[in-house]
N, C-alpha and C positions, 0 to 999 in steps of 0.2 A: 904750825901744825902740818904734818906731812899729808900727802895725797891719800896714803893708806889710812891715816886716822880720820880724815874727812869722809872717806868712803865707809869706814866702819861706823861712824856716827850716823851717817845718812841711812845705813842699813838698819840700825836699831830703831831709828825714827820711823822708817817705813814699816817696820814690824809693829811698832806701837800703833801707828795709824790704821793698819789693816786689822790688828787685833780689836781696836775700838770699833771699827766698822762691823766686824763679826759679832762683837758683844751687843752692838746696837740692834743687829738683826735678831739675836736671841731674845733680848729684852722686849722687842716689839712683837715677838711671837709667843710670849708666855700667855697661858690661858687667863681670861679675865678673873678678877677677884683681888682680894687684899694683897696676896703675895705677888701678884702680877704688877701691882702699882708700887711695890717696894716702899710702901707706907709714905710716899710723898703726898702731901696734902696740897697739891698744886693743880691748877686747871690743866686739862689734857693738852690744850694748844701750846701752853708754855713749855711743856716737856718736849713736844715735837720741835718747837722753835730752837730751844737750847741745845738739844742733842744733835740736831742736824746742823746747827750753827757751828758747833764744835767740830763736826765732820768736815765742814767747809774750811775751817781754819787749819785743821790738821794736815790737809794736803799740801799747803804751803810750808808748814813747819817740817813735814817729813821730806819733802823734795828739796827745800832750800833754794838758794840762788841758782843752782843748776837747772831748776825747772824753767827758768825764764831767760837763761843765757842764749844769746844768738851769736852767730859768727861775726856780726858787725860790731859786737861789743856793747850795743845798746839793748840791754835785755828787756826793757819795758815795751819794746815793739811787739814782743811775743806774748805779753801779758793778756791782751784781750782774747786771743785765741785760746790760751791756757784756761782762763776763767770760763769762757764759753764752753769749752770741752768739758770741764768738770761740772759746770752747771747742768749741762745735758746729761752727763753720766749720773749725777746725783738725782736729777729729775726722773730718769728712767728707773733708777734704783728705788726711789721713793714710791713710784707707781707700783713697781713689783712688790715692794714691802707692804703697801696697803692692799693690793689684790690678793696676796697670799695669807693675810691675817684671818679671813673667814675659815680657813682650814683648821684653825686652833680655837674657834669659837669667838673670835673678835669681829669687829665690824670694819669694813673698808669704807673710808669717808674721804670725799674730795676735799673737805675742809682741812682734814689732817694733812693731806698731801700738800695743800696750799701753804700751811704753816711750815712743813718740811722745806719747801722751796724758799720761803721767806728767810728761814734760818740759814739755809745754805748760802743764799745770796749775800746776806750780811756777813756770814763767816768767810766767804771768799773775798769780799771787800776788805774786811779787817785783816785777813791773811795777806792780801796784796799790799795793804798799807804798811803792815809790820815788815814784810820782806823788802819793800821799797826803802824804808828807813834803814833797815839793817844793811842793805846793799850800799846805801849812801854813806853809811859810817865806814864801810870797808873800803870804798873807793874815794870818799871825800866829796861825792856829788849826790845830792838827794833828788830823786826823780819826782817832779811835781804831779805825777799821774797824768 
């Protein structure tokens, strides 16, 4: 695959990731009621955990190996900083998300934010593991984390 094709694939993946993030914001800011729950008969904490977990995984899927490459060729050295950066970004976003919900008649809850963070942390871990295995298949060496 040429560099042009890799860049094009990465661009549409980034677009999907950012679209999901925007849709997540819209869904969490729907007024309360049956339509706001999309008829999911699940506990609130599980929705927070799953939706933010997907957000954590999508950053690795969208960015791909380029997100962790370093000039020394050992991309895993950059992984802790990448994960910490996105955990911080998502933590701030989750706080913003919760704090702006009262404007649409919803409640801001620290418990929801904690489930957001737990989901993001697991999503980032799973995303790192997936990308590590994928990079290992491409290079023939699997990084043990």
